[in-house]
N, C-alpha and C positions, 0 to 999 in steps of 0.2 A: 684306378682311374681308365688304366688300357686298357680292359678284358671290357669296359661297360660301353667304350667305342665303337669295340667291335663289334659287341652284342648291340649294338644302336646300327650299326650297316648292316646287319646280317637282318634285322628284320625289318628295314627298310628295302631291302631285298625284295624278301620274302611279299613286303606290300604291295610292291611294284610288280609282282607277277601276280598277284593277286586282282590288282588294279587293271593290268593288262586281259586277264581273263576275264574280268566284265565286262571290260568295255569289249573286246569281241564278241561275247556272245549276245552285246545288248544292240550292237553293230549290225550282227548276224541274224539273230534272233526276237529282238524288240524286250521291253522293261522286264516280263517277265522271268525271262532267260538269265538276265544279268542282276535281278532278285533270287532268283535257283542257285548262280554260284555262289555267292557272295551267302546266301544262309545255309547252303551244305559246307563250305568253308565254315561258319560261325557254330551251328551246331553239330557237327560232324567231326572232321576233321582240328580243331581246334583243343574240343575236350583230350582227346586221344594225342594231340602233341605236349600239351600240358602233361599227360600221363605218361608220355613217355621221357620228356626232358626231366622226370627224376634219374633216368638209367642214364648211364655212363657209355651215350652214341654220340655220332658225330651232327651233325646236323643235318644233312643230307638223310643219314641215316632213320635220323627222327620222324622227317618229314615224310618219307615214301612206307614206314611203318603207320606213321600215324594216317593218309592216308586208303591205306588197305582195313586198318584195323576200323576206322572212322565208316566203310564202307560194310562189313561183316558186322562188327560185335555192337556197335550203338543201336542199326535197326535191327537185331535180334532182340537185344533186351528191352528197346521198345513195344514191338511186339508182344513178348512173354509178358511185361508187364501190364499191355492194354488189357489184358484179360480181367486183372483187377479193379484200373484205374480207367477213367476216357481218354481215348488216344493221345488226344494235345496234352491231357495232365501228363501220362506218363515220358510226351520226350522232355518236357522242362524239367521232368524228375529223374528223369536219367540222364539228362545233358548237364544239369544241377550237381548232381552228386560224382558224376566221372570229373566235373569240373572243378570240386571238393575236394576230392581221390588226390588228383592232380595235383592243387597245390600244397595239400597237406605233405606229400610224400617230399613235392620238392625243398618246404622251408625243413622240413628234417636232414633231409642230407647236407643243403646247406648248415645248418643246425649242428651239425656232427661235423662236417668240412671244417669251420670254426672251431672247434673245440679241437679239433686235431693239430689245426695249426698254433694252437695256445697254448697243445701242451710243447710243441714242438720250438 
């Protein structure tokens, strides 16, 4: 229970930073900039963050790595897949597949940890 409370507090901080960035971009640049910040966070940073959460890293490391991986890896995959599929479809395919891989790895890691704790 204590771990869930810490996780909830950490996620509130991350959401507050995202909301502040969106609010500042809205204030200075308008609605399209706020939508861009939120879209980049959802389609680029979130899949990489979920993928990084399957590794044994601190939250700060996961966030920094997912930011840079989202900037480099996801647009590259979308670009190469766009040769086969339409561009918009390739965005959704890459985002969905990275989210699925991240969720799968996270669930597998938790299952392995549960098996280890049951053995002890």
